[in-house]
N, C-alpha and C positions, 0 to 999 in steps of 0.2 A: 504494500500500500504506500503510495507516494502522497505526502501531505505537504501542501504549500500554503504559506500565508503571504499574500501580496499586499504591499503597503508603500507609502511614501514617507520620507524622512520627517516632514513636519506634521504628520498626522497625530492628533492628540489622543487617538483611541487604539492605535495598533498594539501598543504594549499591553493594554488590558485585554485586547483580543487574543494575544499570544498567551497570557496567563490563563484565560478562560479555556483556550484550546488545550493547553497542557493539563489543566484540571480535568477536562472532559475525557482526554485520552487515559489519564490515570484512573478515573472512575470506571472506565470501560475495560481496564486492565490491558491496555494496548501500549506496547513499547515501540512507538514509531518515531522516526526522526522527522522533524519539521523543517522544511526548507523555507528560508525567508527570501522573498524576491522583492528587492527594492525597485520600485517603479520611479524612474528619474525624470520623465518628460511625457508629453502627449504622444509622441511617436512610439515610445515604448508601451504606453498605455494602449494604444490602438493595436499594436502587434500582439500584446498579451491578452487582448479583449478584457481589459481591466474594468471592473464594475465599480471601483472605488475602494478606498482604504478604511479599514482592512477588509480584504476578501480572502476566502478560504476555499481551497480546492483539494479534492481527493481524486487521485488518478486522473488529473486533468479536468475534472468536472467541478464547476462552482457549486458550493453547497446551497446557494440561493440564486439560481440562474435567472437571468433576464435577457430578453431579446432587445437588442439595440441596433440602430443604424450606424452609430459611431461610439467610440470609447474615448474617454479623456481622463486626465489627471485630476483627482478630486477625492472628497470624502464619501463615505457610504453610511447610510442610516439603516438601522434594524428596528423593526417593530417588536418590542419585548412585552412581556406581561405587565411591566411597570411603565410602559410608554416608549417613545422613541429613544434610541441610544446609539452611540457610535460604534458599539461592538455587540455581538450576540452574547447571550448569557451562556454559562456552562451547560445548563439544561438544554438550551436550544442546540448547541453544538453536539451534545451527546445524542440527541434525537437524530440529527443529520448523519452523524458517524454511524449509528446503528443501522440506518436505512441504506448505507452504502457499503457495509461490510458483510 
């Protein structure tokens, strides 16, 4: 299983996203390496089909896929049970991980 976290350096939420992802993997008893992919500009965002920071992929599939005509450098928002947030909760990540393994 290949796990990627895509982000940009100025994102205020990617570190929390990484912590939640690590906790979700631990809760699921999965010892998986997380590849961090730094998105540096709009060209790279387009090439990677970047949906915003932070984004999470397992085996190349975004955990919250969206269809878009174009991709750009920017933040991503997640609808959590407590409202909108810059990163998914550990429970949200666990559910997505379970559905993909």
